[in-house]
Short mmCIF file of the C-alpha atoms (twelve columns), coordinates in Angstrom:
data_MODEL
# 
_entry.id   MODEL 
# 
loop_
_atom_site.group_PDB 
_atom_site.id 
_atom_site.type_symbol 
_atom_site.label_atom_id 
_atom_site.label_alt_id 
_atom_site.label_comp_id 
_atom_site.label_asym_id 
_atom_site.label_seq_id 
_atom_site.Cartn_x 
_atom_site.Cartn_y 
_atom_site.Cartn_z 
_atom_site.pdbx_PDB_model_num 
ATOM 1   C CA . MET A 1   -3.234  5.340   -37.677 1 
ATOM 2   C CA . LEU A 2   -0.650  8.128   -37.368 1 
ATOM 3   C CA . ASN A 3   2.500   9.072   -39.178 1 
ATOM 4   C CA . PRO A 4   5.184   8.291   -36.588 1 
ATOM 5   C CA . ASP A 5   7.763   10.640  -35.148 1 
ATOM 6   C CA . PRO A 6   10.999  9.811   -37.036 1 
ATOM 7   C CA . GLN A 7   12.833  9.495   -33.690 1 
ATOM 8   C CA . LEU A 8   10.323  6.946   -32.457 1 
ATOM 9   C CA . GLN A 9   10.424  5.043   -35.735 1 
ATOM 10  C CA . LYS A 10  14.203  4.863   -35.481 1 
ATOM 11  C CA . MET A 11  13.983  3.547   -31.901 1 
ATOM 12  C CA . ILE A 12  11.600  0.795   -32.989 1 
ATOM 13  C CA . GLN A 13  13.904  -0.216  -35.826 1 
ATOM 14  C CA . GLN A 14  16.906  -0.265  -33.471 1 
ATOM 15  C CA . GLN A 15  14.950  -2.356  -30.968 1 
ATOM 16  C CA . TRP A 16  14.200  -4.952  -33.655 1 
ATOM 17  C CA . PRO A 17  16.779  -4.607  -36.458 1 
ATOM 18  C CA . THR A 18  15.326  -7.545  -38.379 1 
ATOM 19  C CA . ALA A 19  11.861  -6.011  -38.610 1 
ATOM 20  C CA . GLN A 20  10.736  -5.373  -42.158 1 
ATOM 21  C CA . ALA A 21  8.724   -2.336  -41.100 1 
ATOM 22  C CA . ALA A 22  8.751   -0.055  -38.071 1 
ATOM 23  C CA . GLY A 23  5.135   -0.793  -37.276 1 
ATOM 24  C CA . HIS A 24  1.733   0.889   -37.091 1 
ATOM 25  C CA . PHE A 25  1.200   3.793   -34.705 1 
ATOM 26  C CA . PHE A 26  -2.026  4.647   -32.860 1 
ATOM 27  C CA . ALA A 27  -2.528  7.544   -30.428 1 
ATOM 28  C CA . LEU A 28  -4.027  6.583   -27.065 1 
ATOM 29  C CA . PRO A 29  -6.598  8.606   -25.114 1 
ATOM 30  C CA . GLY A 30  -5.564  10.133  -21.804 1 
ATOM 31  C CA . LEU A 31  -5.215  13.404  -19.952 1 
ATOM 32  C CA . SER A 32  -1.529  13.657  -20.805 1 
ATOM 33  C CA . GLY A 33  -2.040  12.724  -24.455 1 
ATOM 34  C CA . GLN A 34  1.548   11.545  -24.851 1 
ATOM 35  C CA . SER A 35  1.147   7.776   -25.261 1 
ATOM 36  C CA . MET A 36  1.093   5.692   -28.432 1 
ATOM 37  C CA . HIS A 37  0.304   2.069   -29.211 1 
ATOM 38  C CA . VAL A 38  2.809   0.649   -31.700 1 
ATOM 39  C CA . GLN A 39  2.021   -2.617  -33.471 1 
ATOM 40  C CA . THR A 40  5.048   -4.437  -34.906 1 
ATOM 41  C CA . GLN A 41  5.738   -7.886  -36.313 1 
ATOM 42  C CA . GLN A 42  7.714   -8.677  -33.149 1 
ATOM 43  C CA . GLY A 43  4.895   -7.616  -30.810 1 
ATOM 44  C CA . ASP A 44  3.040   -4.588  -29.502 1 
ATOM 45  C CA . VAL A 45  4.798   -1.723  -27.725 1 
ATOM 46  C CA . LEU A 46  3.699   1.262   -25.669 1 
ATOM 47  C CA . ALA A 47  5.595   4.463   -26.507 1 
ATOM 48  C CA . ARG A 48  5.420   7.339   -24.026 1 
ATOM 49  C CA . ARG A 49  6.725   10.742  -25.029 1 
ATOM 50  C CA . ALA A 50  8.113   13.312  -22.603 1 
ATOM 51  C CA . PRO A 51  5.528   16.118  -22.263 1 
ATOM 52  C CA . PRO A 52  6.282   19.104  -24.533 1 
ATOM 53  C CA . GLN A 53  5.332   21.440  -21.677 1 
ATOM 54  C CA . PRO A 54  6.691   20.984  -18.154 1 
ATOM 55  C CA . ILE A 55  4.636   18.900  -15.742 1 
ATOM 56  C CA . PRO A 56  6.270   18.873  -12.306 1 
ATOM 57  C CA . PHE A 57  7.961   15.581  -11.386 1 
ATOM 58  C CA . VAL A 58  7.159   13.909  -14.727 1 
ATOM 59  C CA . ASP A 59  10.433  12.522  -16.084 1 
ATOM 60  C CA . ARG A 60  10.448  9.633   -18.542 1 
ATOM 61  C CA . GLN A 61  14.039  8.734   -17.682 1 
ATOM 62  C CA . ARG A 62  13.134  8.325   -14.010 1 
ATOM 63  C CA . GLU A 63  10.045  6.357   -15.051 1 
ATOM 64  C CA . TYR A 64  12.270  4.041   -17.100 1 
ATOM 65  C CA . ARG A 65  14.689  3.525   -14.211 1 
ATOM 66  C CA . VAL A 66  11.915  2.831   -11.710 1 
ATOM 67  C CA . LEU A 67  10.341  0.275   -14.031 1 
ATOM 68  C CA . ARG A 68  13.728  -1.380  -14.497 1 
ATOM 69  C CA . GLN A 69  14.102  -1.731  -10.732 1 
ATOM 70  C CA . LEU A 70  10.622  -3.256  -10.504 1 
ATOM 71  C CA . ARG A 71  10.844  -5.397  -13.643 1 
ATOM 72  C CA . HIS A 72  10.852  -8.736  -11.774 1 
ATOM 73  C CA . ALA A 73  7.959   -7.895  -9.436  1 
ATOM 74  C CA . GLN A 74  5.123   -8.438  -11.972 1 
ATOM 75  C CA . LEU A 75  3.535   -5.088  -11.233 1 
ATOM 76  C CA . GLY A 76  3.451   -3.378  -14.611 1 
ATOM 77  C CA . PRO A 77  4.964   -3.213  -18.093 1 
ATOM 78  C CA . GLN A 78  8.552   -4.124  -18.866 1 
ATOM 79  C CA . PRO A 79  10.771  -1.168  -19.824 1 
ATOM 80  C CA . LEU A 80  12.413  -1.694  -23.212 1 
ATOM 81  C CA . ALA A 81  14.359  1.472   -24.023 1 
ATOM 82  C CA . TRP A 82  14.690  5.148   -23.218 1 
ATOM 83  C CA . ARG A 83  16.021  7.791   -25.546 1 
ATOM 84  C CA . ALA A 84  14.773  11.346  -25.174 1 
ATOM 85  C CA . PRO A 85  11.973  12.095  -25.648 1 
ATOM 86  C CA . TRP A 86  10.627  8.527   -25.946 1 
ATOM 87  C CA . LEU A 87  10.190  5.699   -23.442 1 
ATOM 88  C CA . LEU A 88  9.372   2.256   -24.855 1 
ATOM 89  C CA . GLN A 89  7.544   -0.305  -22.732 1 
ATOM 90  C CA . SER A 90  6.011   -3.688  -23.352 1 
ATOM 91  C CA . TRP A 91  2.331   -3.591  -24.227 1 
ATOM 92  C CA . LEU A 92  0.125   -5.196  -21.566 1 
ATOM 93  C CA . PRO A 93  -2.637  -7.294  -23.156 1 
ATOM 94  C CA . GLY A 94  -5.977  -7.088  -21.421 1 
ATOM 95  C CA . GLU A 95  -8.835  -4.780  -20.525 1 
ATOM 96  C CA . VAL A 96  -8.639  -1.553  -18.530 1 
ATOM 97  C CA . LEU A 97  -10.868 -1.701  -15.457 1 
ATOM 98  C CA . THR A 98  -14.093 0.253   -15.237 1 
ATOM 99  C CA . SER A 99  -14.925 2.250   -12.099 1 
ATOM 100 C CA . SER A 100 -17.280 -0.467  -10.869 1 
ATOM 101 C CA . GLN A 101 -14.684 -3.188  -11.518 1 
ATOM 102 C CA . PHE A 102 -12.110 -1.148  -9.596  1 
ATOM 103 C CA . ASN A 103 -14.246 -1.344  -6.475  1 
ATOM 104 C CA . GLN A 104 -15.369 -4.930  -7.104  1 
ATOM 105 C CA . GLN A 105 -11.733 -6.058  -7.377  1 
ATOM 106 C CA . ARG A 106 -10.612 -4.128  -4.296  1 
ATOM 107 C CA . ALA A 107 -8.891  -7.168  -2.782  1 
ATOM 108 C CA . ALA A 108 -6.826  -7.739  -5.927  1 
ATOM 109 C CA . VAL A 109 -5.949  -4.034  -6.169  1 
ATOM 110 C CA . LEU A 110 -4.867  -4.006  -2.531  1 
ATOM 111 C CA . ALA A 111 -2.762  -7.123  -3.061  1 
ATOM 112 C CA . LEU A 112 -1.045  -5.446  -6.014  1 
ATOM 113 C CA . LEU A 113 -0.437  -2.253  -4.015  1 
ATOM 114 C CA . HIS A 114 0.920   -4.163  -1.051  1 
ATOM 115 C CA . ARG A 115 3.297   -6.089  -3.318  1 
ATOM 116 C CA . LEU A 116 4.541   -2.780  -4.729  1 
ATOM 117 C CA . HIS A 117 5.009   -1.364  -1.243  1 
ATOM 118 C CA . GLN A 118 7.131   -4.365  -0.255  1 
ATOM 119 C CA . GLN A 119 9.703   -3.709  -3.002  1 
ATOM 120 C CA . PRO A 120 13.092  -2.088  -2.269  1 
ATOM 121 C CA . LEU A 121 13.135  1.717   -2.347  1 
ATOM 122 C CA . THR A 122 13.779  3.242   -5.768  1 
ATOM 123 C CA . GLY A 123 16.063  6.037   -4.556  1 
ATOM 124 C CA . TYR A 124 13.701  8.727   -5.880  1 
ATOM 125 C CA . ARG A 125 11.954  10.441  -2.980  1 
ATOM 126 C CA . LEU A 126 8.578   12.084  -3.499  1 
ATOM 127 C CA . ARG A 127 8.379   15.357  -1.593  1 
ATOM 128 C CA . LEU A 128 5.213   17.389  -1.952  1 
ATOM 129 C CA . THR A 129 6.641   20.713  -0.715  1 
ATOM 130 C CA . PRO A 130 8.827   21.488  -3.773  1 
ATOM 131 C CA . LEU A 131 6.218   19.889  -6.018  1 
ATOM 132 C CA . LEU A 132 3.459   22.249  -4.861  1 
ATOM 133 C CA . GLN A 133 5.792   25.229  -5.075  1 
ATOM 134 C CA . ARG A 134 6.644   24.310  -8.665  1 
ATOM 135 C CA . TYR A 135 2.960   24.162  -9.625  1 
ATOM 136 C CA . TRP A 136 2.481   27.621  -8.119  1 
ATOM 137 C CA . GLN A 137 5.374   28.965  -10.193 1 
ATOM 138 C CA . LEU A 138 4.150   27.427  -13.465 1 
ATOM 139 C CA . CYS A 139 0.469   28.363  -13.261 1 
ATOM 140 C CA . GLN A 140 -0.673  31.715  -14.621 1 
ATOM 141 C CA . GLN A 141 -4.003  31.918  -12.808 1 
ATOM 142 C CA . ARG A 142 -3.451  32.139  -9.079  1 
ATOM 143 C CA . HIS A 143 -5.776  32.977  -6.245  1 
ATOM 144 C CA . TRP A 144 -5.002  34.365  -2.829  1 
ATOM 145 C CA . ARG A 145 -6.812  31.414  -1.216  1 
ATOM 146 C CA . TRP A 146 -4.452  29.062  -3.061  1 
ATOM 147 C CA . GLN A 147 -1.459  31.005  -1.768  1 
ATOM 148 C CA . ARG A 148 -2.842  31.016  1.764   1 
ATOM 149 C CA . ARG A 149 -3.434  27.249  1.700   1 
ATOM 150 C CA . LEU A 150 0.051   26.622  0.300   1 
ATOM 151 C CA . GLN A 151 1.717   28.828  2.906   1 
ATOM 152 C CA . ARG A 152 -0.186  27.121  5.707   1 
ATOM 153 C CA . LEU A 153 0.965   23.674  4.550   1 
ATOM 154 C CA . LEU A 154 4.562   24.813  4.116   1 
ATOM 155 C CA . GLN A 155 4.545   26.173  7.670   1 
ATOM 156 C CA . GLN A 156 3.198   22.863  8.993   1 
ATOM 157 C CA . GLY A 157 5.698   20.740  7.083   1 
ATOM 158 C CA . GLU A 158 5.004   17.367  5.526   1 
ATOM 159 C CA . PRO A 159 3.917   14.514  7.826   1 
ATOM 160 C CA . GLN A 160 6.614   12.052  8.756   1 
ATOM 161 C CA . PRO A 161 6.031   8.803   6.811   1 
ATOM 162 C CA . LEU A 162 4.170   6.056   8.573   1 
ATOM 163 C CA . ARG A 163 5.931   3.562   6.292   1 
ATOM 164 C CA . LEU A 164 8.280   4.541   3.464   1 
ATOM 165 C CA . ALA A 165 7.917   2.464   0.288   1 
ATOM 166 C CA . PRO A 166 7.823   2.713   -3.522  1 
ATOM 167 C CA . LEU A 167 4.530   4.338   -4.557  1 
ATOM 168 C CA . HIS A 168 2.678   4.480   -7.859  1 
ATOM 169 C CA . MET A 169 0.711   7.658   -6.970  1 
ATOM 170 C CA . ASP A 170 -1.845  7.394   -9.770  1 
ATOM 171 C CA . VAL A 171 -3.879  4.320   -8.877  1 
ATOM 172 C CA . HIS A 172 -7.357  4.419   -10.406 1 
ATOM 173 C CA . ALA A 173 -9.470  2.252   -12.683 1 
ATOM 174 C CA . GLY A 174 -8.016  3.673   -15.892 1 
ATOM 175 C CA . ASN A 175 -4.487  2.734   -14.827 1 
ATOM 176 C CA . LEU A 176 -5.256  -0.904  -14.010 1 
ATOM 177 C CA . VAL A 177 -5.242  -3.577  -16.702 1 
ATOM 178 C CA . ALA A 178 -6.741  -7.038  -16.194 1 
ATOM 179 C CA . THR A 179 -4.183  -9.218  -17.999 1 
ATOM 180 C CA . PRO A 180 -4.167  -13.020 -18.348 1 
ATOM 181 C CA . ASP A 181 -1.592  -13.025 -15.509 1 
ATOM 182 C CA . GLY A 182 -3.605  -10.800 -13.174 1 
ATOM 183 C CA . LEU A 183 -3.932  -7.066  -12.532 1 
ATOM 184 C CA . ARG A 184 -1.107  -4.787  -13.647 1 
ATOM 185 C CA . LEU A 185 -0.518  -1.054  -13.180 1 
ATOM 186 C CA . ILE A 186 0.257   1.291   -16.065 1 
ATOM 187 C CA . ASP A 187 1.281   4.992   -16.229 1 
ATOM 188 C CA . TRP A 188 4.183   5.053   -13.760 1 
ATOM 189 C CA . GLU A 189 5.182   8.683   -14.381 1 
ATOM 190 C CA . TYR A 190 4.599   9.755   -10.753 1 
ATOM 191 C CA . ALA A 191 6.153   6.683   -9.134  1 
ATOM 192 C CA . ALA A 192 8.675   7.361   -6.352  1 
ATOM 193 C CA . ASP A 193 9.367   6.598   -2.685  1 
ATOM 194 C CA . GLY A 194 6.854   7.964   -0.190  1 
ATOM 195 C CA . ASP A 195 4.421   7.209   2.603   1 
ATOM 196 C CA . VAL A 196 2.050   4.287   2.013   1 
ATOM 197 C CA . ALA A 197 -0.657  6.360   3.735   1 
ATOM 198 C CA . LEU A 198 -0.301  8.999   1.002   1 
ATOM 199 C CA . GLU A 199 -0.823  6.336   -1.675  1 
ATOM 200 C CA . LEU A 200 -3.929  5.046   0.036   1 
ATOM 201 C CA . ALA A 201 -5.264  8.581   0.554   1 
ATOM 202 C CA . ALA A 202 -4.876  9.132   -3.199  1 
ATOM 203 C CA . VAL A 203 -6.779  5.904   -3.923  1 
ATOM 204 C CA . CYS A 204 -9.591  6.983   -1.596  1 
ATOM 205 C CA . ALA A 205 -9.731  10.392  -3.272  1 
ATOM 206 C CA . VAL A 206 -10.888 8.468   -6.363  1 
ATOM 207 C CA . ASP A 207 -13.182 6.040   -4.536  1 
ATOM 208 C CA . GLY A 208 -14.167 7.892   -1.379  1 
ATOM 209 C CA . ASP A 209 -17.541 6.188   -0.918  1 
ATOM 210 C CA . THR A 210 -15.830 2.971   0.134   1 
ATOM 211 C CA . ARG A 211 -12.959 4.595   2.031   1 
ATOM 212 C CA . SER A 212 -13.392 2.516   5.182   1 
ATOM 213 C CA . ALA A 213 -13.203 -0.723  3.188   1 
ATOM 214 C CA . TRP A 214 -9.970  0.371   1.488   1 
ATOM 215 C CA . VAL A 215 -8.441  1.428   4.824   1 
ATOM 216 C CA . SER A 216 -9.395  -1.737  6.702   1 
ATOM 217 C CA . GLY A 217 -8.385  -3.959  3.784   1 
ATOM 218 C CA . TYR A 218 -4.951  -2.395  3.438   1 
ATOM 219 C CA . ALA A 219 -4.333  -2.218  7.203   1 
ATOM 220 C CA . GLU A 220 -5.044  -5.937  7.563   1 
ATOM 221 C CA . ARG A 221 -2.831  -6.872  4.616   1 
ATOM 222 C CA . ALA A 222 0.059   -4.602  5.659   1 
ATOM 223 C CA . HIS A 223 -0.220  -5.400  9.398   1 
ATOM 224 C CA . LEU A 224 -0.916  -1.775  10.308  1 
ATOM 225 C CA . ASP A 225 -3.256  -0.431  12.965  1 
ATOM 226 C CA . GLU A 226 -6.371  0.724   11.115  1 
ATOM 227 C CA . GLN A 227 -6.909  3.874   13.188  1 
ATOM 228 C CA . THR A 228 -3.253  4.846   12.927  1 
ATOM 229 C CA . LEU A 229 -3.406  4.450   9.146   1 
ATOM 230 C CA . ALA A 230 -6.643  6.451   8.909   1 
ATOM 231 C CA . ARG A 231 -5.176  9.300   10.988  1 
ATOM 232 C CA . GLN A 232 -2.054  9.414   8.830   1 
ATOM 233 C CA . MET A 233 -4.169  9.493   5.683   1 
ATOM 234 C CA . GLN A 234 -6.101  12.420  7.156   1 
ATOM 235 C CA . ARG A 235 -2.836  14.313  7.728   1 
ATOM 236 C CA . TRP A 236 -2.017  13.921  4.047   1 
ATOM 237 C CA . GLN A 237 -5.491  14.920  2.874   1 
ATOM 238 C CA . PRO A 238 -4.952  18.721  2.576   1 
ATOM 239 C CA . TRP A 239 -1.647  18.144  0.780   1 
ATOM 240 C CA . LEU A 240 -3.304  15.772  -1.647  1 
ATOM 241 C CA . GLN A 241 -6.267  18.077  -2.278  1 
ATOM 242 C CA . LEU A 242 -3.983  20.979  -3.148  1 
ATOM 243 C CA . LEU A 243 -1.798  18.758  -5.333  1 
ATOM 244 C CA . MET A 244 -4.800  17.540  -7.346  1 
ATOM 245 C CA . ALA A 245 -6.199  21.054  -7.766  1 
ATOM 246 C CA . SER A 246 -2.780  22.362  -8.838  1 
ATOM 247 C CA . TRP A 247 -2.372  19.551  -11.382 1 
ATOM 248 C CA . TYR A 248 -5.774  20.222  -12.928 1 
ATOM 249 C CA . GLN A 249 -5.082  23.965  -13.038 1 
ATOM 250 C CA . LEU A 250 -1.744  23.597  -14.799 1 
ATOM 251 C CA . ARG A 251 -2.956  20.979  -17.279 1 
ATOM 252 C CA . ALA A 252 -6.062  23.059  -18.046 1 
ATOM 253 C CA . GLU A 253 -3.880  26.078  -18.816 1 
ATOM 254 C CA . GLN A 254 -1.479  24.046  -20.939 1 
ATOM 255 C CA . SER A 255 -4.081  22.121  -22.926 1 
ATOM 256 C CA . HIS A 256 -7.057  24.537  -22.970 1 
ATOM 257 C CA . ASP A 257 -9.169  21.403  -22.576 1 
ATOM 258 C CA . ASP A 258 -12.753 22.058  -21.418 1 
ATOM 259 C CA . THR A 259 -12.905 18.912  -19.281 1 
ATOM 260 C CA . LEU A 260 -9.686  19.791  -17.457 1 
ATOM 261 C CA . GLN A 261 -10.899 23.345  -16.905 1 
ATOM 262 C CA . GLN A 262 -14.089 22.016  -15.344 1 
ATOM 263 C CA . LEU A 263 -12.101 19.627  -13.144 1 
ATOM 264 C CA . ALA A 264 -9.842  22.493  -12.050 1 
ATOM 265 C CA . GLN A 265 -12.829 24.660  -11.125 1 
ATOM 266 C CA . ALA A 266 -14.434 21.790  -9.204  1 
ATOM 267 C CA . SER A 267 -11.170 21.121  -7.329  1 
ATOM 268 C CA . TRP A 268 -10.808 24.723  -6.237  1 
ATOM 269 C CA . HIS A 269 -14.459 24.745  -5.197  1 
ATOM 270 C CA . ASP A 270 -13.867 21.642  -3.049  1 
ATOM 271 C CA . LEU A 271 -10.943 23.382  -1.356  1 
# 
């Protein structure tokens, strides 16, 4: 158990003025390392702190607003409050999926994704061009091959969306919770409006061995031509590869974490 940030403790007390105590605070594992499980008499809460160092596109206020727009869709946690630097959300009871469960429950994951993609647009557009440029500016270790790849993509321009919809953009086993009411998504910090093919390409980057099953399953559910969807995903692939490598590079530099450094090296090697 941790000693809480006084700001967070105050938020909890304001959320439940009748509480006798502000609760018990437990740090949660994760690559960002900014989430906390808070146990109170009124229920459990997830507290997410704004990163102390800049991570492009991560904005807890936008995350709060997106979750508020989606609060009736039964896709993820309920937003409770936002006051810099803390975002409070409802705690989702259940178990986080394992990698094998993620693939075994592909149909349920696809149903959840399709329901998300049917929601009204959030008003926050995800554009990879400025995002990749920002990573380049923030990273200290740069390579001429990285610059060449970035310049080539910028000259090509981003693909026109096959279908514009709200995206989660971080769908993997660790961000899916099996609750009593079904699967729910957590960690919405990259959520915004974008191409559904980009979302699916990101999912397949995690589970590439069963790519064809993900593509055919989503195409059938979303009434899209499978080959058209696969081609659009392929157009996004170099953008996604560079985005993932850039993220690992920046987070490795910021955290000095050995695992992130290894992931960054592997990503650049794959490129």
